[in-house]
PALOTOR-16098 format. One line per 10 residues: number of its first residue (from 0); their letters; for each residue x, y, z of N, C-alpha, C, O. Coordinates in nm, 2 decimals, padded with zeros to 4 digits. Layout:
# PALOTOR-16098
NUM	A	X,Y,Z,X,Y,Z,X,Y,Z,X,Y,Z  ...
This chain:
# PALOTOR-16098
0	MIFFRFQTTP	-07.85,-02.36,18.32,-07.72,-02.22,18.29,-07.78,-02.14,18.22,-07.83,-02.21,18.13  -07.79,-02.07,18.21,-07.80,-01.92,18.18,-07.70,-01.81,18.10,-07.64,-01.74,18.18  -07.67,-01.79,18.00,-07.54,-01.70,17.98,-07.62,-01.53,17.90,-07.72,-01.49,17.84  -07.59,-01.51,17.92,-07.51,-01.32,17.83,-07.46,-01.41,17.71,-07.39,-01.51,17.71  -07.54,-01.31,17.60,-07.48,-01.34,17.44,-07.33,-01.29,17.44,-07.28,-01.31,17.33  -07.24,-01.21,17.56,-07.14,-01.14,17.55,-07.04,-01.31,17.62,-06.95,-01.36,17.57  -07.07,-01.34,17.69,-07.13,-01.50,17.73,-07.05,-01.58,17.67,-06.95,-01.65,17.72  -07.13,-01.56,17.50,-07.10,-01.68,17.46,-06.94,-01.71,17.31,-06.90,-01.65,17.21  -06.91,-01.85,17.38,-06.77,-01.83,17.31,-06.79,-01.89,17.12,-06.80,-02.01,17.10  -06.81,-01.80,17.02,-06.81,-01.90,16.86,-06.74,-01.96,16.87,-06.65,-01.94,16.95
10	YIILFIERDG	-06.74,-02.10,16.75,-06.64,-02.15,16.70,-06.65,-02.24,16.59,-06.76,-02.28,16.55  -06.49,-02.30,16.52,-06.51,-02.32,16.46,-06.42,-02.47,16.43,-06.30,-02.47,16.44  -06.47,-02.57,16.40,-06.34,-02.65,16.36,-06.35,-02.67,16.21,-06.43,-02.68,16.12  -06.18,-02.67,16.23,-06.17,-02.71,16.02,-06.09,-02.84,16.05,-06.04,-02.89,16.16  -06.11,-02.89,15.92,-06.02,-03.07,15.91,-06.06,-03.09,15.75,-06.15,-03.06,15.67  -05.96,-03.15,15.74,-05.97,-03.21,15.59,-06.11,-03.36,15.56,-06.23,-03.37,15.51  -06.02,-03.45,15.62,-06.13,-03.59,15.69,-06.05,-03.67,15.74,-05.93,-03.67,15.72  -06.10,-03.75,15.80,-06.04,-03.91,15.85,-05.96,-03.81,16.00,-05.86,-03.87,16.04  -06.00,-03.69,16.08,-05.91,-03.65,16.13,-05.94,-03.65,16.26,-05.88,-03.60,16.35  -06.11,-03.74,16.28,-06.14,-03.70,16.42,-06.25,-03.61,16.50,-06.29,-03.61,16.62
20	STYLTSMMME	-06.28,-03.50,16.38,-06.38,-03.43,16.37,-06.50,-03.47,16.40,-06.56,-03.41,16.49  -06.55,-03.58,16.34,-06.72,-03.66,16.37,-06.72,-03.66,16.51,-06.79,-03.58,16.57  -06.62,-03.75,16.59,-06.62,-03.79,16.70,-06.57,-03.70,16.83,-06.59,-03.74,16.95  -06.52,-03.60,16.79,-06.49,-03.47,16.90,-06.56,-03.38,16.87,-06.54,-03.26,16.92  -06.71,-03.41,16.76,-06.84,-03.29,16.76,-06.94,-03.38,16.76,-07.02,-03.35,16.67  -06.97,-03.52,16.84,-07.04,-03.57,16.88,-07.00,-03.60,17.01,-07.06,-03.69,17.07  -06.87,-03.54,17.07,-06.88,-03.51,17.23,-06.92,-03.46,17.26,-07.01,-03.49,17.33  -06.90,-03.33,17.22,-06.96,-03.14,17.24,-07.14,-03.18,17.26,-07.22,-03.14,17.35  -07.16,-03.25,17.14,-07.29,-03.18,17.15,-07.38,-03.30,17.28,-07.50,-03.30,17.30  -07.27,-03.38,17.35,-07.34,-03.44,17.51,-07.28,-03.30,17.60,-07.32,-03.31,17.72
30	HPDVQAVYEH	-07.21,-03.19,17.56,-07.24,-03.07,17.65,-07.37,-02.99,17.69,-07.46,-02.96,17.61  -07.37,-02.97,17.80,-07.47,-02.92,17.84,-07.47,-02.76,17.77,-07.57,-02.71,17.72  -07.38,-02.72,17.77,-07.33,-02.59,17.72,-07.32,-02.50,17.59,-07.32,-02.38,17.54  -07.31,-02.65,17.56,-07.21,-02.61,17.39,-07.36,-02.69,17.29,-07.42,-02.79,17.31  -07.38,-02.60,17.19,-07.46,-02.63,17.06,-07.32,-02.67,16.96,-07.22,-02.60,16.93  -07.36,-02.78,16.94,-07.22,-02.81,16.84,-07.30,-02.90,16.66,-07.40,-02.96,16.67  -07.26,-02.89,16.59,-07.29,-02.87,16.45,-07.23,-02.92,16.33,-07.15,-02.85,16.27  -07.27,-03.04,16.26,-07.21,-03.10,16.19,-07.16,-02.97,16.03,-07.15,-02.85,16.01  -07.15,-03.09,15.95,-07.13,-03.04,15.82,-07.25,-02.93,15.75,-07.32,-02.93,15.64  -07.24,-02.82,15.88,-07.42,-02.77,15.78,-07.34,-02.75,15.58,-07.37,-02.81,15.48
40	FAVLRQKGAT	-07.24,-02.64,15.60,-07.17,-02.65,15.49,-07.20,-02.72,15.36,-07.26,-02.69,15.26  -07.12,-02.86,15.40,-07.12,-02.91,15.28,-07.26,-02.93,15.28,-07.32,-02.91,15.17  -07.33,-02.98,15.38,-07.52,-02.99,15.38,-07.57,-02.89,15.23,-07.61,-02.94,15.12  -07.54,-02.75,15.25,-07.58,-02.67,15.17,-07.53,-02.68,15.02,-07.61,-02.72,14.93  -07.43,-02.65,15.00,-07.38,-02.69,14.92,-07.39,-02.82,14.80,-07.35,-02.81,14.68  -07.44,-02.93,14.85,-07.45,-03.04,14.82,-07.62,-03.01,14.73,-07.67,-03.06,14.63  -07.70,-02.89,14.85,-07.86,-02.91,14.79,-07.87,-02.73,14.68,-07.95,-02.65,14.66  -07.71,-02.76,14.63,-07.74,-02.66,14.53,-07.70,-02.53,14.57,-07.71,-02.44,14.48  -07.66,-02.46,14.73,-07.68,-02.33,14.77,-07.60,-02.28,14.75,-07.49,-02.32,14.73  -07.64,-02.16,14.73,-07.52,-02.04,14.71,-07.41,-02.00,14.81,-07.41,-02.06,14.92
50	AEDQLNWARD	-07.31,-01.93,14.80,-07.20,-01.83,14.87,-07.29,-01.80,14.98,-07.30,-01.83,15.10  -07.38,-01.70,14.90,-07.42,-01.58,15.03,-07.53,-01.66,15.12,-07.58,-01.62,15.23  -07.58,-01.82,15.02,-07.68,-01.87,15.13,-07.57,-01.93,15.28,-07.60,-01.88,15.38  -07.48,-02.02,15.27,-07.37,-02.01,15.33,-07.36,-01.89,15.49,-07.41,-01.88,15.61  -07.27,-01.80,15.38,-07.23,-01.75,15.42,-07.42,-01.68,15.58,-07.43,-01.70,15.70  -07.49,-01.61,15.50,-07.63,-01.62,15.58,-07.67,-01.65,15.68,-07.71,-01.59,15.78  -07.64,-01.85,15.64,-07.70,-01.96,15.75,-07.56,-01.91,15.86,-07.57,-01.91,15.98  -07.49,-01.90,15.82,-07.38,-01.90,15.91,-07.35,-01.71,16.02,-07.33,-01.64,16.12  -07.37,-01.71,15.94,-07.43,-01.51,16.04,-07.57,-01.52,16.16,-07.57,-01.48,16.27  -07.67,-01.59,16.09,-07.77,-01.65,16.17,-07.74,-01.71,16.31,-07.80,-01.70,16.42
60	FFSPPLLGKK	-07.67,-01.75,16.28,-07.61,-01.92,16.40,-07.51,-01.84,16.46,-07.51,-01.86,16.58  -07.42,-01.75,16.42,-07.36,-01.71,16.54,-07.42,-01.54,16.58,-07.34,-01.45,16.57  -07.50,-01.52,16.59,-07.65,-01.49,16.60,-07.65,-01.47,16.75,-07.66,-01.35,16.79  -07.64,-01.56,16.84,-07.70,-01.65,16.96,-07.82,-01.48,17.04,-07.80,-01.36,17.03  -07.93,-01.56,17.10,-08.03,-01.49,17.12,-07.93,-01.37,17.20,-07.82,-01.35,17.16  -08.01,-01.29,17.32,-07.95,-01.21,17.46,-07.93,-01.32,17.57,-07.82,-01.36,17.62  -08.02,-01.35,17.59,-07.98,-01.52,17.68,-08.02,-01.65,17.65,-08.10,-01.67,17.56  -07.99,-01.69,17.68,-07.92,-01.86,17.60,-07.86,-01.93,17.71,-07.77,-01.90,17.79  -07.96,-02.09,17.68,-07.85,-02.19,17.76,-07.71,-02.23,17.70,-07.65,-02.29,17.79  -07.65,-02.21,17.59,-07.55,-02.24,17.57,-07.44,-02.16,17.58,-07.47,-02.05,17.55
70	RAIGFKTKLV	-07.31,-02.17,17.62,-07.14,-02.13,17.61,-07.08,-02.10,17.51,-06.99,-02.02,17.52  -07.13,-02.18,17.39,-07.02,-02.22,17.32,-07.09,-02.30,17.27,-07.14,-02.40,17.30  -07.10,-02.20,17.12,-07.14,-02.22,17.00,-07.07,-02.29,16.84,-06.95,-02.25,16.83  -07.09,-02.36,16.73,-07.01,-02.35,16.69,-07.03,-02.49,16.59,-07.10,-02.59,16.61  -06.94,-02.46,16.47,-07.00,-02.60,16.41,-06.83,-02.67,16.31,-06.72,-02.62,16.33  -06.85,-02.74,16.25,-06.75,-02.81,16.17,-06.75,-02.79,16.02,-06.86,-02.81,15.97  -06.65,-02.75,15.94,-06.63,-02.77,15.83,-06.47,-02.77,15.77,-06.37,-02.70,15.81  -06.48,-02.89,15.64,-06.41,-02.87,15.53,-06.40,-02.75,15.46,-06.49,-02.67,15.44  -06.24,-02.71,15.41,-06.24,-02.57,15.34,-06.36,-02.60,15.16,-06.44,-02.53,15.11  -06.32,-02.73,15.13,-06.34,-02.75,15.06,-06.53,-02.75,15.03,-06.60,-02.79,14.93
80	DVLDREGFTE	-06.55,-02.69,15.11,-06.71,-02.69,15.11,-06.77,-02.51,15.21,-06.87,-02.47,15.26  -06.63,-02.46,15.17,-06.68,-02.32,15.18,-06.64,-02.25,15.07,-06.53,-02.24,15.03  -06.77,-02.19,15.01,-06.80,-02.15,14.85,-06.70,-01.96,14.91,-06.62,-01.91,14.84  -06.73,-01.94,14.96,-06.65,-01.75,14.96,-06.57,-01.82,15.06,-06.63,-01.88,15.15  -06.41,-01.82,15.08,-06.33,-01.85,15.15,-06.29,-01.65,15.21,-06.27,-01.60,15.32  -06.30,-01.62,15.14,-06.33,-01.46,15.18,-06.42,-01.43,15.23,-06.40,-01.41,15.36  -06.53,-01.41,15.19,-06.61,-01.37,15.27,-06.64,-01.46,15.45,-06.69,-01.42,15.55  -06.60,-01.57,15.42,-06.63,-01.64,15.47,-06.50,-01.62,15.62,-06.53,-01.64,15.73  -06.37,-01.57,15.58,-06.30,-01.53,15.68,-06.31,-01.39,15.72,-06.26,-01.35,15.82  -06.37,-01.31,15.64,-06.44,-01.22,15.71,-06.53,-01.26,15.83,-06.49,-01.26,15.94
90	LIHRKGCHVI	-06.64,-01.30,15.79,-06.73,-01.35,15.89,-06.66,-01.38,16.05,-06.66,-01.32,16.17  -06.60,-01.47,15.99,-06.56,-01.55,16.11,-06.44,-01.45,16.19,-06.40,-01.46,16.31  -06.40,-01.37,16.12,-06.30,-01.22,16.18,-06.43,-01.17,16.30,-06.44,-01.19,16.43  -06.48,-01.13,16.26,-06.64,-00.99,16.26,-06.65,-01.07,16.39,-06.61,-01.01,16.49  -06.73,-01.22,16.42,-06.75,-01.30,16.50,-06.63,-01.33,16.62,-06.66,-01.39,16.72  -06.52,-01.29,16.60,-06.41,-01.33,16.72,-06.45,-01.47,16.76,-06.50,-01.49,16.87  -06.44,-01.57,16.67,-06.48,-01.73,16.60,-06.30,-01.78,16.69,-06.19,-01.76,16.64  -06.33,-01.83,16.78,-06.19,-01.97,16.81,-06.19,-02.07,16.74,-06.29,-02.14,16.75  -06.11,-02.10,16.66,-06.04,-02.24,16.56,-06.03,-02.32,16.63,-05.97,-02.33,16.74  -06.10,-02.44,16.56,-06.00,-02.54,16.63,-05.98,-02.62,16.48,-06.06,-02.64,16.39
100	QMRRRNLVKA	-05.81,-02.67,16.50,-05.76,-02.73,16.38,-05.74,-02.81,16.41,-05.64,-02.85,16.49  -05.89,-02.92,16.34,-05.78,-03.10,16.32,-05.68,-03.13,16.26,-05.65,-03.04,16.18  -05.61,-03.20,16.26,-05.47,-03.29,16.23,-05.48,-03.45,16.24,-05.54,-03.50,16.34  -05.42,-03.51,16.17,-05.38,-03.63,16.21,-05.19,-03.64,16.15,-05.18,-03.66,16.03  -05.10,-03.63,16.22,-04.97,-03.67,16.20,-04.94,-03.80,16.09,-04.84,-03.79,16.03  -05.00,-03.88,16.08,-04.97,-04.01,16.06,-05.06,-03.97,15.94,-05.18,-03.94,15.96  -04.99,-03.97,15.83,-05.06,-03.95,15.64,-05.18,-04.11,15.60,-05.30,-04.14,15.57  -05.05,-04.19,15.63,-05.07,-04.33,15.56,-05.15,-04.35,15.63,-05.23,-04.36,15.54  -05.25,-04.38,15.75,-05.38,-04.44,15.85,-05.47,-04.32,15.76,-05.48,-04.36,15.64  -05.52,-04.20,15.78,-05.59,-04.13,15.72,-05.60,-04.17,15.61,-05.71,-04.21,15.57
110	VVSRINARRL	-05.47,-04.16,15.50,-05.59,-04.26,15.38,-05.62,-04.41,15.36,-05.69,-04.45,15.27  -05.55,-04.49,15.49,-05.64,-04.59,15.48,-05.77,-04.58,15.53,-05.87,-04.64,15.48  -05.75,-04.49,15.64,-05.95,-04.44,15.67,-06.00,-04.34,15.58,-06.11,-04.29,15.59  -05.93,-04.31,15.51,-06.05,-04.25,15.39,-06.13,-04.37,15.25,-06.24,-04.40,15.20  -05.99,-04.42,15.26,-06.07,-04.61,15.18,-06.15,-04.68,15.23,-06.23,-04.73,15.16  -06.15,-04.70,15.37,-06.25,-04.74,15.43,-06.37,-04.68,15.51,-06.45,-04.74,15.58  -06.37,-04.55,15.48,-06.47,-04.51,15.49,-06.57,-04.49,15.38,-06.69,-04.50,15.40  -06.53,-04.48,15.29,-06.58,-04.46,15.12,-06.66,-04.65,15.16,-06.78,-04.66,15.20  -06.61,-04.75,15.15,-06.64,-04.91,15.21,-06.70,-04.87,15.23,-06.78,-04.85,15.13  -06.75,-04.81,15.40,-06.84,-04.85,15.52,-07.00,-04.78,15.43,-07.12,-04.82,15.43
120	YEASGKWNLY	-06.94,-04.63,15.32,-07.02,-04.58,15.30,-07.16,-04.62,15.22,-07.28,-04.61,15.23  -07.03,-04.69,15.14,-07.12,-04.75,14.99,-07.19,-04.89,15.09,-07.29,-04.93,15.05  -07.14,-04.94,15.18,-07.25,-05.07,15.20,-07.35,-05.03,15.34,-07.45,-05.09,15.37  -07.30,-04.95,15.39,-07.42,-04.92,15.49,-07.48,-04.78,15.49,-07.57,-04.75,15.57  -07.44,-04.67,15.37,-07.50,-04.56,15.38,-07.44,-04.44,15.49,-07.47,-04.32,15.49  -07.35,-04.50,15.58,-07.28,-04.38,15.70,-07.15,-04.35,15.58,-07.13,-04.40,15.46  -07.07,-04.24,15.69,-06.91,-04.25,15.68,-06.86,-04.29,15.82,-06.75,-04.34,15.83  -06.93,-04.28,15.90,-06.87,-04.34,16.06,-06.92,-04.41,16.11,-07.03,-04.44,16.10  -06.84,-04.46,16.19,-06.89,-04.65,16.21,-06.99,-04.63,16.37,-06.96,-04.54,16.45  -07.07,-04.70,16.38,-07.13,-04.66,16.46,-07.20,-04.85,16.54,-07.26,-04.87,16.64
130	KESDRMPPTV	-07.16,-04.89,16.49,-07.20,-05.02,16.58,-07.13,-05.16,16.46,-07.14,-05.18,16.34  -07.05,-05.24,16.56,-06.96,-05.33,16.50,-06.98,-05.40,16.40,-06.88,-05.44,16.35  -07.14,-05.46,16.33,-07.17,-05.56,16.27,-07.15,-05.44,16.13,-07.11,-05.52,16.04  -07.15,-05.33,16.10,-07.09,-05.29,15.99,-06.92,-05.29,15.98,-06.88,-05.24,15.87  -06.81,-05.34,16.08,-06.71,-05.27,16.06,-06.70,-05.36,15.95,-06.77,-05.46,15.95  -06.60,-05.31,15.82,-06.53,-05.37,15.70,-06.45,-05.43,15.73,-06.37,-05.39,15.81  -06.44,-05.58,15.64,-06.29,-05.67,15.62,-06.18,-05.61,15.60,-06.16,-05.49,15.60  -06.10,-05.69,15.58,-05.99,-05.64,15.57,-05.96,-05.69,15.39,-06.00,-05.78,15.32  -05.87,-05.56,15.35,-05.92,-05.60,15.18,-05.77,-05.55,15.13,-05.66,-05.53,15.18  -05.82,-05.54,14.96,-05.65,-05.51,14.94,-05.61,-05.36,14.83,-05.62,-05.36,14.71
140	FDPEQFDQYL	-05.58,-05.29,14.90,-05.54,-05.19,14.86,-05.51,-05.12,14.77,-05.38,-05.12,14.77  -05.56,-05.04,14.66,-05.45,-05.02,14.53,-05.35,-04.91,14.53,-05.37,-04.79,14.54  -05.22,-04.98,14.50,-05.15,-04.90,14.46,-05.11,-04.80,14.45,-05.01,-04.74,14.51  -05.19,-04.75,14.34,-05.20,-04.68,14.22,-05.26,-04.56,14.31,-05.20,-04.46,14.36  -05.42,-04.61,14.33,-05.52,-04.51,14.42,-05.44,-04.44,14.60,-05.43,-04.35,14.67  -05.41,-04.53,14.59,-05.29,-04.57,14.77,-05.25,-04.38,14.77,-05.28,-04.29,14.84  -05.15,-04.41,14.63,-05.05,-04.30,14.65,-05.10,-04.13,14.56,-05.05,-04.02,14.54  -05.25,-04.21,14.51,-05.32,-04.04,14.43,-05.33,-04.00,14.64,-05.26,-03.94,14.72  -05.41,-04.04,14.64,-05.41,-04.03,14.80,-05.38,-03.97,14.95,-05.44,-03.95,15.06  -05.25,-03.96,14.87,-05.12,-04.00,14.98,-05.09,-03.85,14.91,-05.07,-03.75,14.99
150	QERQQSDQEL	-05.09,-03.81,14.78,-05.09,-03.66,14.68,-05.15,-03.59,14.79,-05.11,-03.55,14.90  -05.26,-03.60,14.72,-05.41,-03.52,14.74,-05.36,-03.49,14.94,-05.33,-03.38,14.99  -05.35,-03.60,15.00,-05.35,-03.54,15.17,-05.24,-03.45,15.26,-05.27,-03.40,15.37  -05.12,-03.43,15.19,-05.04,-03.38,15.20,-05.05,-03.23,15.14,-04.99,-03.15,15.21  -05.09,-03.18,15.05,-05.15,-03.09,14.98,-05.28,-03.04,15.08,-05.23,-02.98,15.18  -05.38,-03.05,15.10,-05.49,-03.03,15.14,-05.48,-03.01,15.31,-05.52,-02.93,15.39  -05.37,-03.14,15.34,-05.26,-03.06,15.50,-05.19,-02.93,15.47,-05.18,-02.87,15.57  -05.15,-02.87,15.37,-05.03,-02.76,15.35,-05.17,-02.64,15.34,-05.15,-02.53,15.39  -05.27,-02.67,15.27,-05.35,-02.55,15.29,-05.46,-02.52,15.40,-05.52,-02.41,15.40  -05.48,-02.59,15.48,-05.51,-02.62,15.54,-05.44,-02.55,15.68,-05.51,-02.52,15.77
160	EDYVAQLQLP	-05.29,-02.54,15.68,-05.20,-02.55,15.77,-05.20,-02.33,15.74,-05.22,-02.23,15.82  -05.17,-02.34,15.59,-05.17,-02.22,15.57,-05.27,-02.12,15.62,-05.24,-02.04,15.71  -05.41,-02.13,15.55,-05.52,-02.08,15.57,-05.54,-02.00,15.77,-05.57,-01.90,15.82  -05.49,-02.16,15.82,-05.50,-02.10,15.92,-05.44,-02.03,16.04,-05.49,-01.97,16.13  -05.27,-02.07,15.99,-05.16,-02.01,16.03,-05.20,-01.81,16.02,-05.13,-01.73,16.08  -05.31,-01.77,15.93,-05.28,-01.59,15.85,-05.43,-01.58,15.92,-05.49,-01.47,15.90  -05.50,-01.66,16.00,-05.61,-01.60,16.06,-05.56,-01.47,16.18,-05.44,-01.43,16.20  -05.65,-01.45,16.23,-05.58,-01.35,16.34,-05.67,-01.38,16.46,-05.71,-01.29,16.53  -05.72,-01.53,16.48,-05.82,-01.55,16.56,-05.76,-01.68,16.71,-05.67,-01.77,16.71  -05.84,-01.65,16.82,-05.80,-01.76,16.92,-05.81,-01.90,16.80,-05.90,-01.93,16.71
170	KIKVEYEDLL	-05.60,-01.99,16.86,-05.66,-02.10,16.82,-05.58,-02.24,16.86,-05.46,-02.23,16.88  -05.65,-02.37,16.87,-05.57,-02.43,16.85,-05.64,-02.59,16.83,-05.75,-02.63,16.82  -05.46,-02.67,16.81,-05.49,-02.82,16.71,-05.48,-02.90,16.82,-05.40,-02.91,16.92  -05.59,-02.95,16.77,-05.62,-03.10,16.80,-05.60,-03.21,16.71,-05.65,-03.25,16.60  -05.48,-03.27,16.78,-05.46,-03.42,16.65,-05.53,-03.52,16.71,-05.58,-03.52,16.83  -05.54,-03.63,16.61,-05.65,-03.74,16.58,-05.48,-03.82,16.67,-05.46,-03.72,16.74  -05.45,-03.84,16.69,-05.31,-03.92,16.76,-05.36,-03.89,16.93,-05.40,-03.98,17.00  -05.35,-03.78,16.97,-05.36,-03.69,17.08,-05.51,-03.73,17.16,-05.51,-03.75,17.28  -05.65,-03.74,17.07,-05.77,-03.77,17.06,-05.79,-03.92,17.11,-05.87,-03.96,17.19  -05.72,-03.99,17.05,-05.73,-04.14,17.01,-05.65,-04.18,17.18,-05.71,-04.24,17.27
180	QNRDRVLRQV	-05.54,-04.12,17.19,-05.47,-04.16,17.35,-05.46,-04.11,17.47,-05.42,-04.17,17.57  -05.50,-03.96,17.44,-05.49,-03.88,17.57,-05.62,-03.85,17.58,-05.62,-03.74,17.62  -05.75,-03.88,17.57,-05.89,-03.83,17.52,-05.93,-03.78,17.61,-06.03,-03.72,17.56  -05.93,-03.74,17.75,-05.96,-03.70,17.84,-05.91,-03.56,17.90,-05.96,-03.48,17.97  -05.80,-03.58,17.85,-05.61,-03.41,17.87,-05.67,-03.31,17.77,-05.68,-03.18,17.78  -05.73,-03.41,17.61,-05.77,-03.31,17.46,-05.86,-03.25,17.52,-05.85,-03.13,17.53  -05.95,-03.30,17.57,-06.11,-03.24,17.57,-06.13,-03.14,17.68,-06.21,-03.05,17.69  -06.00,-03.21,17.81,-06.03,-03.04,17.85,-05.97,-02.95,17.84,-05.98,-02.86,17.92  -05.89,-02.94,17.72,-05.77,-02.84,17.67,-05.90,-02.77,17.62,-05.95,-02.66,17.67  -05.97,-02.85,17.51,-06.09,-02.78,17.43,-06.17,-02.74,17.53,-06.16,-02.62,17.53
190	FAFLKIRPWP	-06.24,-02.78,17.61,-06.37,-02.72,17.70,-06.29,-02.63,17.78,-06.34,-02.59,17.88  -06.17,-02.58,17.75,-06.04,-02.46,17.90,-06.08,-02.36,17.75,-06.11,-02.24,17.76  -06.06,-02.45,17.64,-06.04,-02.29,17.48,-06.20,-02.23,17.53,-06.23,-02.12,17.56  -06.26,-02.33,17.51,-06.38,-02.24,17.45,-06.44,-02.17,17.56,-06.51,-02.07,17.55  -06.39,-02.23,17.68,-06.43,-02.09,17.81,-06.57,-02.17,17.88,-06.67,-02.11,17.92  -06.55,-02.31,17.89,-06.67,-02.42,17.95,-06.63,-02.44,18.02,-06.53,-02.39,18.06  -06.72,-02.55,18.12,-06.70,-02.55,18.25,-06.66,-02.73,18.17,-06.73,-02.76,18.07  -06.57,-02.84,18.23,-06.52,-02.98,18.25,-06.73,-03.06,18.27,-06.82,-03.04,18.35  -06.71,-03.13,18.17,-06.81,-03.20,18.17,-06.81,-03.35,18.10,-06.81,-03.37,17.98  -06.83,-03.50,18.20,-06.79,-03.63,18.13,-06.91,-03.65,17.99,-07.03,-03.65,18.00
200	VEGKTLKHTQ	-06.81,-03.67,17.86,-06.88,-03.69,17.73,-06.81,-03.87,17.68,-06.69,-03.89,17.69  -06.87,-03.95,17.64,-06.83,-04.02,17.56,-06.83,-04.08,17.41,-06.77,-04.18,17.37  -06.92,-03.98,17.34,-06.92,-03.98,17.16,-06.99,-04.10,17.12,-07.00,-04.19,17.20  -07.04,-04.09,17.01,-07.15,-04.19,17.00,-07.04,-04.27,16.83,-07.12,-04.33,16.76  -06.92,-04.28,16.79,-06.89,-04.32,16.70,-06.77,-04.39,16.72,-06.69,-04.33,16.79  -06.75,-04.48,16.67,-06.67,-04.64,16.72,-06.53,-04.60,16.60,-06.55,-04.58,16.48  -06.38,-04.59,16.66,-06.28,-04.65,16.52,-06.33,-04.75,16.43,-06.36,-04.85,16.49  -06.34,-04.76,16.35,-06.35,-04.80,16.21,-06.23,-04.89,16.13,-06.25,-04.98,16.04  -06.08,-04.84,16.19,-06.00,-04.92,16.12,-05.92,-04.92,16.21,-05.88,-04.83,16.28  -05.90,-05.06,16.24,-05.75,-05.07,16.29,-05.66,-04.98,16.29,-05.63,-04.90,16.20
210	DDLREVILNF	-05.57,-04.99,16.43,-05.46,-04.92,16.45,-05.37,-05.00,16.36,-05.34,-04.96,16.25  -05.33,-05.10,16.38,-05.23,-05.23,16.33,-05.28,-05.22,16.22,-05.40,-05.24,16.20  -05.19,-05.18,16.10,-05.28,-05.22,15.94,-05.20,-05.35,15.89,-05.17,-05.38,15.77  -05.19,-05.38,15.95,-05.16,-05.55,15.90,-05.25,-05.64,15.89,-05.27,-05.74,15.83  -05.33,-05.54,16.03,-05.48,-05.65,16.01,-05.59,-05.54,15.91,-05.70,-05.51,15.96  -05.56,-05.51,15.81,-05.68,-05.40,15.81,-05.62,-05.40,15.59,-05.66,-05.35,15.49  -05.54,-05.45,15.63,-05.46,-05.46,15.40,-05.41,-05.52,15.37,-05.29,-05.50,15.35  -05.47,-05.62,15.34,-05.41,-05.77,15.25,-05.24,-05.75,15.23,-05.14,-05.77,15.30  -05.26,-05.69,15.08,-05.11,-05.69,15.02,-04.98,-05.58,15.12,-04.90,-05.51,15.07  -05.01,-05.61,15.24,-04.92,-05.50,15.36,-04.81,-05.48,15.29,-04.80,-05.38,15.22
220	DDLRSRYAGT	-04.71,-05.55,15.30,-04.62,-05.55,15.27,-04.57,-05.55,15.14,-04.45,-05.56,15.16  -04.59,-05.55,15.05,-04.64,-05.52,14.89,-04.64,-05.34,14.88,-04.56,-05.27,14.82  -04.76,-05.30,14.95,-04.78,-05.15,14.96,-04.65,-05.12,15.05,-04.54,-05.08,15.00  -04.66,-05.12,15.17,-04.57,-05.09,15.24,-04.41,-05.09,15.17,-04.35,-04.99,15.21  -04.32,-05.15,15.08,-04.25,-05.17,15.02,-04.22,-05.04,14.90,-04.11,-05.00,14.90  -04.34,-04.98,14.81,-04.31,-04.90,14.81,-04.29,-04.74,14.84,-04.27,-04.64,14.76  -04.30,-04.75,14.98,-04.23,-04.62,15.07,-04.07,-04.60,15.17,-04.01,-04.51,15.23  -04.05,-04.73,15.15,-03.91,-04.76,15.17,-03.84,-04.68,15.19,-03.86,-04.61,15.09  -03.75,-04.62,15.25,-03.72,-04.51,15.24,-03.72,-04.39,15.28,-03.64,-04.30,15.29  -03.86,-04.39,15.30,-03.95,-04.26,15.28,-03.98,-04.20,15.42,-03.93,-04.26,15.51
230	RYEAMFDEVL	-04.05,-04.09,15.46,-04.12,-04.06,15.60,-04.22,-04.14,15.60,-04.27,-04.12,15.71  -04.27,-04.22,15.53,-04.45,-04.29,15.49,-04.41,-04.43,15.55,-04.50,-04.50,15.59  -04.26,-04.48,15.54,-04.21,-04.58,15.53,-04.24,-04.66,15.74,-04.24,-04.78,15.76  -04.25,-04.55,15.87,-04.27,-04.55,15.98,-04.43,-04.52,16.00,-04.47,-04.53,16.12  -04.51,-04.49,15.94,-04.66,-04.47,15.91,-04.70,-04.58,15.92,-04.79,-04.59,16.00  -04.67,-04.72,15.83,-04.72,-04.82,15.84,-04.70,-04.87,15.92,-04.80,-04.94,15.93  -04.65,-04.89,15.99,-04.57,-04.95,16.10,-04.66,-04.90,16.27,-04.71,-04.99,16.35  -04.66,-04.79,16.29,-04.67,-04.72,16.40,-04.86,-04.78,16.49,-04.97,-04.75,16.47  -04.80,-04.86,16.55,-04.99,-04.89,16.61,-04.98,-04.86,16.78,-04.94,-04.93,16.87  -05.06,-04.70,16.77,-05.06,-04.68,16.94,-05.19,-04.70,17.03,-05.19,-04.63,17.13
240	VQ	-05.29,-04.77,17.01,-05.40,-04.81,17.07,-05.40,-05.02,16.97,-05.37,-05.05,16.86  -05.45,-05.09,17.09,-05.41,-05.23,17.05,-05.57,-05.26,17.02,-05.60,-05.37,16.98
């Protein structure tokens, strides 16, 4: 299919980490009407690029040809990788970007996934699991590190929530747990939000961390007991998929 420039929907996926953004992006890449790019802002930052370099790339990216084969074009980024947040905000408003905000209700599992992702990267050089042979075995989690990461996650969640709330742009929230349990329904919502036709997609990443944390954390009982009586206690016990 061919689309005029005015028919193209620009979008941004905003996330923190371990929210399913790579899984969602990999599925969107399989849609013939979508151009989906991973964390190019992070790549530029790692290469020593400036804030203006990031914004120039984004301006070019969001300036499709008069006629093209993509109905939706976008990329994902963490706020921490945006070097000029004010300039970025102005740009996505000017381009009329649709905003997909990734979230994760279970902060405990977000922290477990963060730690396991680091273990996976150190062992395989990949942040996401693509083959079963790379899956990390259960391990002991350091309580002090866990608590630090949990506090950081709370702060990052609130920062992203506040940032998205002030954007005067079309928005949709995609929660990891919904993507895990009701993938097809969530995809229908996302595709409709981006004004693209439904399409069967699968995605490339595998779920790395078992949903039952007892199979992941060797010191599960001791770690869970530190959060007895708090809202996090139930998060240790939640099992959504077997």
